[in-house]
C-alpha positions, 0 to 999 in steps of 0.5 A, a space after each residue: 500500500 502506498 503512502 497516498 493509499 494509506 492517507 486516503 484509507 485513514 491509516 498512519 502514513 509518511 507525509 514526506 514521500 515524493 508522491 505526496 510532496 509533489 502533489 502538495 507542490 502542484 496544488 499550491 502552485 495552482 492556489 498561488 495562480 488562483 490567488 493572483 488572478 484579478 477578482 474580475 477575471 471570473 471565467 479563469 478563476 472558475 476554470 482554475 478553481 475547478 482544476 484545484 478541487 476534486 468535485 464541484 457543483 454548480 455556482 461555486 466561488 472561493 475568494 482569495 487567498 485560498 490554500 489547500 494541501 491536495 485539492 483532489 480530496 475536496 468536494 463542494 456542492 451547488 451554491 457554495 461560497 467561501 470567503 477570504 483567507 480560508 484553508 483546507 488541509 485535505 489529507 482526507 476527504 472534505 465534503 461540503 453539501 449544497 448551499 454552504 456559506 463559509 465566512 472569512 478565515 475559516 480552517 478545515 484540518 483533516 490531518 492529525 499527528 501522533 503524540 509520540 514525539 519519535 513518530 511525529 519527528 518521522 513525519 507520520 500523520 493520520 487523517 480523518 474526513 470532515 463532512 459539512 451538510 446542506 444549508 450550513 453557514 459557518 461564521 468567521 474564524 471557525 476551525 473544524 478539526 479532523 473527523 467532524 461531521 456538521 449536519 444539515 441546516 446548521 449555523 456555527 458561530 464566529 470564532 468557534 472551534 468545532 471538535 465533535 459532530 454537530 447535529 442537524 438543525 442546530 446553532 452551535 458556537 464556542 470553544 469548543 463548539 457546543 449546541 446552543 439551541 435547535 433551529 426552528 422550521 421558520 428559521 430554515 425557510 
């Protein structure tokens, strides 16, 4: 099994192998190109963004600066908007549903490192997927950690650190984020 296959399978892997290093460099070059296109160059921004991301729906927009590790592990649904300064470390799948709004400076980290310093110093990592449902709004400076699932019709308040799953139809915020209340039917429409 290659290190890439281990990474995608959610097993411990060495991140400093040539195949993964080259893949990261490739997508970071694409992100650099994307981040340096004029905001008014909508056509070329869309073409390049669809080249960076693994799967894309209709009507998607990501503001510059945007960075990711591999790109091919990122899937975004229809009507997706991500504001300035967002980062996706996509060693595992990162999936966004339809009608997702991501405010500025949000981060999605799928990768984790061992506590054992000897393993960590060998560039050994493990990755767990992140899933964001449909009709989700993440406020500014939200950080989502490895293995988290955020349900449908969720609002995550600004500045939150999401360390565990958030159920559908809820408002959550805090550090760590916790469910504050359910979102009623009238608020979902």
